[in-house]
C-alpha positions as CSV (number, residue, x, y, z in Angstrom):
1,M,98.4,80.2,82.9
2,G,101.8,79.2,85.6
3,L,102.0,77.7,88.8
4,L,103.6,81.3,90.4
5,E,101.6,83.3,88.3
6,R,98.0,81.5,89.4
7,L,99.1,81.8,92.8
8,R,99.4,85.8,93.0
9,K,96.2,85.8,91.2
10,E,95.0,83.2,94.0
11,W,97.2,84.6,96.6
12,F,93.5,85.9,99.0
13,I,92.4,82.6,99.1
14,L,95.2,80.9,99.7
15,G,96.1,83.6,102.8
16,I,92.4,82.4,104.6
17,V,93.9,78.9,104.1
18,L,96.7,80.6,105.7
19,V,95.6,82.7,108.2
20,I,93.6,79.4,110.1
21,A,96.4,76.8,110.0
22,V,98.3,79.3,111.6
23,A,94.9,80.2,114.5
24,R,94.4,76.9,114.3
25,L,99.0,76.1,115.7
26,E,98.1,79.1,118.3
27,P,95.0,80.5,118.5
28,G,96.0,82.2,122.2
29,V,98.0,85.4,119.8
30,G,94.7,85.7,118.1
31,V,92.3,85.8,121.4
32,K,90.5,88.3,122.7
33,G,92.5,90.6,125.3
34,G,96.1,88.0,124.0
35,P,98.8,90.3,123.2
36,L,97.6,91.6,119.4
37,K,94.1,92.9,121.7
38,P,91.5,92.3,118.9
39,E,89.8,93.9,120.8
40,I,90.4,97.3,119.6
41,T,93.0,96.6,115.9
42,I,90.2,94.9,114.9
43,T,86.6,96.0,116.4
44,Y,87.5,99.3,115.7
45,I,90.9,100.0,113.7
46,A,89.9,97.1,111.3
47,V,86.4,97.1,110.7
48,S,86.4,101.1,110.2
49,A,90.3,100.5,108.2
50,I,87.9,98.3,105.6
51,F,85.3,100.7,105.2
52,F,87.2,104.3,105.3
53,N,88.8,102.2,102.1
54,S,85.9,101.6,101.2
55,G,84.2,104.9,101.2
56,L,87.7,105.8,99.2
57,S,87.5,103.4,96.1
58,L,83.7,103.8,95.5
59,K,83.3,105.5,92.5
60,T,80.1,106.7,93.3
61,E,80.2,109.9,90.8
62,E,79.9,107.5,87.8
63,L,76.7,106.3,89.4
64,T,74.5,108.7,87.6
65,S,75.1,107.1,84.1
66,A,73.6,104.2,85.5
67,L,71.1,105.0,87.9
68,M,67.7,105.8,84.5
69,H,67.7,101.8,85.1
70,V,65.1,101.8,87.4
71,K,64.0,98.7,86.8
72,L,67.1,97.2,86.5
73,H,67.9,97.8,90.4
74,L,64.8,97.0,91.9
75,F,65.3,93.7,90.4
76,V,69.0,93.9,91.7
77,Q,67.9,95.5,95.1
78,I,64.9,93.3,96.1
79,F,66.7,90.0,94.5
80,T,69.7,90.5,96.8
81,L,68.3,91.8,99.7
82,V,64.4,90.4,100.1
83,F,64.0,87.4,97.9
84,F,67.7,85.3,98.9
85,P,67.5,85.5,102.5
86,T,63.6,84.6,103.0
87,A,64.1,81.8,100.2
88,I,67.0,80.6,102.7
89,W,65.2,80.9,105.5
90,V,62.4,79.0,103.9
91,F,64.9,75.9,102.4
92,L,66.8,76.4,106.3
93,Q,63.3,75.4,107.8
94,L,63.7,71.9,105.7
95,L,67.6,71.1,106.3
96,S,66.8,71.5,110.0
97,I,65.2,68.1,110.6
98,T,69.2,66.9,109.7
99,P,72.5,66.4,111.5
100,I,73.9,69.0,110.2
101,N,75.6,71.4,112.5
102,E,72.5,74.3,113.4
103,W,76.2,77.0,113.2
104,L,76.3,76.4,110.1
105,L,73.0,76.3,109.0
106,K,73.3,79.7,110.7
107,G,75.9,80.5,108.6
108,L,74.1,80.0,105.4
109,Q,71.7,82.5,106.7
110,T,74.2,85.1,107.3
111,V,74.5,84.4,103.6
112,G,71.6,85.6,102.0
113,C,71.7,88.5,104.3
114,M,75.0,90.3,102.7
115,P,74.7,92.6,100.4
116,P,76.1,92.8,96.9
117,P,80.0,92.8,96.9
118,V,82.1,95.8,95.4
119,S,83.9,94.3,93.2
120,S,83.8,90.7,92.0
121,A,80.4,91.0,90.4
122,V,81.7,94.1,88.0
123,I,84.9,92.1,87.1
124,L,82.9,89.5,86.4
125,T,80.5,91.3,84.2
126,K,83.6,93.5,82.4
127,A,85.1,90.0,81.1
128,V,82.0,88.8,79.9
129,G,80.8,92.4,77.9
130,G,77.9,92.9,79.8
131,N,76.1,96.1,81.5
132,E,79.2,96.9,83.5
133,A,77.6,100.5,84.2
134,A,74.7,98.7,85.8
135,A,76.8,96.1,87.2
136,I,78.9,99.1,89.4
137,F,76.0,101.1,90.0
138,N,74.3,98.1,92.0
139,S,77.1,97.1,93.9
140,A,77.6,100.7,94.8
141,F,74.6,101.1,95.6
142,G,74.1,97.5,97.5
143,S,77.1,98.2,99.2
144,F,75.7,101.5,100.9
145,L,72.0,99.2,101.6
146,G,73.6,96.9,103.2
147,I,74.8,99.0,105.6
148,V,71.8,99.6,107.6
149,I,69.8,96.4,106.1
150,T,71.6,93.6,106.3
151,P,72.7,94.6,110.5
152,L,68.7,94.5,110.2
153,L,68.0,91.6,108.6
154,L,71.0,89.5,110.3
155,L,68.4,90.7,113.9
156,L,65.9,89.0,112.4
157,F,66.0,85.8,111.3
158,L,69.3,85.2,113.8
159,G,68.3,87.4,116.6
160,S,71.5,89.3,119.1
161,S,73.9,87.8,120.8
162,S,72.3,88.3,124.4
163,S,75.0,90.2,125.3
164,V,75.6,92.8,123.2
165,P,72.4,95.2,123.7
166,F,71.1,96.5,120.0
167,T,71.9,100.1,120.6
168,S,75.0,98.9,121.1
169,I,75.1,97.3,117.4
170,F,73.8,99.9,115.5
171,S,75.6,103.1,116.9
172,Q,78.8,100.9,117.1
173,L,78.0,100.0,113.4
174,F,77.7,103.5,112.4
175,M,80.5,105.0,114.3
176,T,83.0,101.8,111.8
177,V,80.9,101.7,109.2
178,V,79.5,104.4,108.4
179,V,81.6,107.5,110.3
180,P,84.3,105.8,108.1
181,L,82.8,105.3,104.5
182,I,81.6,108.9,104.8
183,I,84.6,110.5,105.4
184,G,86.7,108.1,102.7
185,Q,83.7,109.6,100.0
186,I,84.8,113.4,101.7
187,V,89.0,112.5,101.8
188,R,88.2,111.4,97.6
189,R,86.3,114.5,96.4
190,Y,89.8,116.5,97.6
191,I,91.9,113.5,96.5
192,K,89.8,112.0,93.2
193,D,93.3,113.0,90.7
194,W,95.6,111.7,92.6
195,L,93.6,108.5,93.7
196,E,92.9,108.7,89.3
197,R,97.0,108.4,88.4
198,K,98.1,106.6,91.4
199,K,95.6,104.0,90.9
200,P,96.4,102.5,95.2
201,P,95.5,98.9,95.5
202,F,92.1,99.5,97.1
203,G,91.6,95.4,97.2
204,A,94.9,94.3,98.4
205,I,94.6,96.6,101.4
206,S,91.1,95.3,101.6
207,S,92.1,91.7,101.5
208,C,95.2,92.2,104.2
209,V,93.0,93.6,106.4
210,L,89.0,91.4,106.1
211,L,92.4,88.6,106.5
212,M,93.2,90.0,109.8
213,I,89.6,89.6,111.4
214,I,89.1,86.4,109.5
215,Y,92.2,85.4,111.7
216,T,91.6,86.5,115.4
217,T,87.5,85.2,114.5
218,F,89.2,81.7,114.1
219,C,91.8,82.0,117.1
220,D,88.7,82.5,119.6
221,T,86.8,79.3,117.6
222,F,90.8,77.2,117.8
223,A,90.8,78.6,121.9
224,N,87.4,77.5,123.2
225,P,87.0,73.6,123.6
226,N,83.9,72.7,123.0
227,I,83.4,73.8,119.9
228,D,84.0,71.0,117.2
229,L,83.0,71.1,113.7
230,D,82.5,68.0,112.1
231,K,83.4,66.9,108.7
232,F,80.2,65.7,106.9
233,S,78.3,69.1,107.9
234,L,81.3,70.7,106.1
235,I,80.8,69.2,103.0
236,I,76.9,69.3,102.7
237,I,77.9,72.9,103.8
238,V,80.5,73.2,100.3
239,F,78.1,71.5,98.3
240,I,74.5,73.5,99.2
241,I,76.5,76.7,99.1
242,F,77.5,75.3,95.5
243,S,74.1,74.6,94.8
244,V,72.3,78.3,96.2
245,Q,74.5,79.5,93.2
246,M,73.6,77.6,90.5
247,S,70.0,77.9,90.6
248,F,70.4,81.3,92.1
249,M,72.2,82.2,88.9
250,F,69.6,80.0,86.7
251,L,66.6,81.9,88.2
252,T,67.8,85.2,87.4
253,F,68.9,83.9,83.6
254,L,65.2,82.8,83.6
255,F,63.8,85.8,85.0
256,S,65.2,88.2,82.6
257,T,65.4,86.8,78.8
258,R,61.9,85.7,79.1
259,N,60.1,86.9,76.6
260,N,58.0,90.4,78.0
261,S,61.0,91.2,79.5
262,T,62.6,94.1,78.6
263,F,66.1,93.7,80.0
264,T,69.7,93.7,77.2
265,A,71.0,90.9,77.5
266,A,73.9,92.8,78.5
267,D,71.9,93.6,81.7
268,T,71.0,90.0,82.3
269,V,75.1,89.4,82.8
270,A,75.1,92.3,85.1
271,I,72.0,91.3,86.8
272,V,72.9,87.6,86.9
273,F,76.6,88.3,88.8
274,C,75.3,90.8,90.8
275,S,71.9,89.6,92.0
276,T,74.6,86.5,93.4
277,H,77.6,87.7,95.0
278,K,78.1,88.4,98.2
279,S,80.2,90.6,100.1
280,L,82.9,88.7,102.0
281,T,84.7,91.7,103.0
282,L,81.0,94.3,104.5
283,G,80.3,90.1,105.0
284,I,83.0,89.3,107.7
285,P,83.4,92.9,109.7
286,M,79.5,93.4,110.2
287,L,78.8,89.6,111.3
288,K,82.1,90.7,113.7
289,I,79.9,93.4,115.7
290,V,76.2,92.5,115.2
291,F,77.7,88.6,117.1
292,A,79.9,90.0,118.8
293,G,80.3,88.1,122.1
294,Y,79.3,84.4,120.0
295,E,81.8,81.6,120.4
296,H,80.1,80.1,118.0
297,L,81.0,83.2,115.4
298,S,83.8,81.1,113.5
299,L,81.4,78.9,112.5
300,I,78.7,81.1,111.4
301,S,81.5,83.2,109.4
302,V,82.0,79.7,107.6
303,P,79.6,79.7,104.4
304,L,80.6,83.3,103.9
305,L,83.6,82.1,103.5
306,I,83.6,78.7,102.1
307,Y,81.2,81.2,99.4
308,H,83.3,84.1,98.4
309,P,86.3,81.6,96.9
310,A,83.2,79.7,95.3
311,Q,81.1,83.2,93.2
312,I,84.3,83.7,91.8
313,L,84.8,80.3,91.0
314,L,81.8,79.1,89.1
315,G,81.6,83.1,87.9
316,S,85.1,82.8,86.3
317,L,84.2,79.4,84.5
318,L,81.2,80.2,82.8
319,V,82.0,83.2,81.5
320,P,82.6,82.1,78.1
321,T,79.5,80.0,78.3
322,I,78.2,83.5,78.8
323,K,79.5,85.2,76.6
324,S,78.9,83.3,73.8
325,W,75.2,83.7,74.1
326,M,75.4,87.5,74.0
327,V,76.7,87.2,71.5
328,S,74.3,85.0,69.8
329,R,71.5,86.8,70.9
330,Q,73.1,91.0,69.5
331,K,73.7,88.8,66.0
């Protein structure tokens, strides 16, 4: 693969690096009250746009074909939204006595609370030849569940920003997440044929809006002289994230392939990817709402920003290995 093609494929990850660098150079543009007015353009318009886009792109009509595989769905959702955040919480109790930056550790907890992504787990399951219908169902269903469960998990494990009351958080979540998502689904019903024919770049649109949110989040960080991120903590967090992903992928693989398991090899592929992947597209806007007023919001966001490319990188590297395993199991 040529350099230009590689850059085109990884444009979003490069975009994250670029917007953080721009925020570092000129943080005044994207700070609260600055020229971009992020308290309106980001908090309401950008977040609503992402979830309206999600509503338009979610093919809920395809989910019925995978609906009957209840055991698989229960496994994925319980692992993602119960076991994952709880295991991270237990792990963080041990890490709390280390000199690692406490806000990055809180960020690790937020990663655990996130729902599965709408795209990456499905793309990797399809690349291996796994149960794509199950991957689509769990990604979409997990996203819907995450709208309610993720904010509750964040508040349970981390508490809320003291400046934003609980009722205000959920009313904003309802107006900027639930309502746009429902409207998107309603609009989809009327223009479904056009969407299937034209195939608009939903992923690219959400990614561009997401880059705006990341940019303004880091503008707030770099404009605050009290925030200091040490390199030691950052390196350790990167190592922990890769270790957690590998460990959880191995754990889900072991559980779904044990002797008394009823899962097929194709099911296992969907389980491994859907149970361990976390959504950046849904996660960053939710953090922006739940932790509005936190001066350390960007530090809390860092582990999720690392987890996103890490899950794609690890998944892509493991595709040939998992594919050869699946082929050998199906012989």
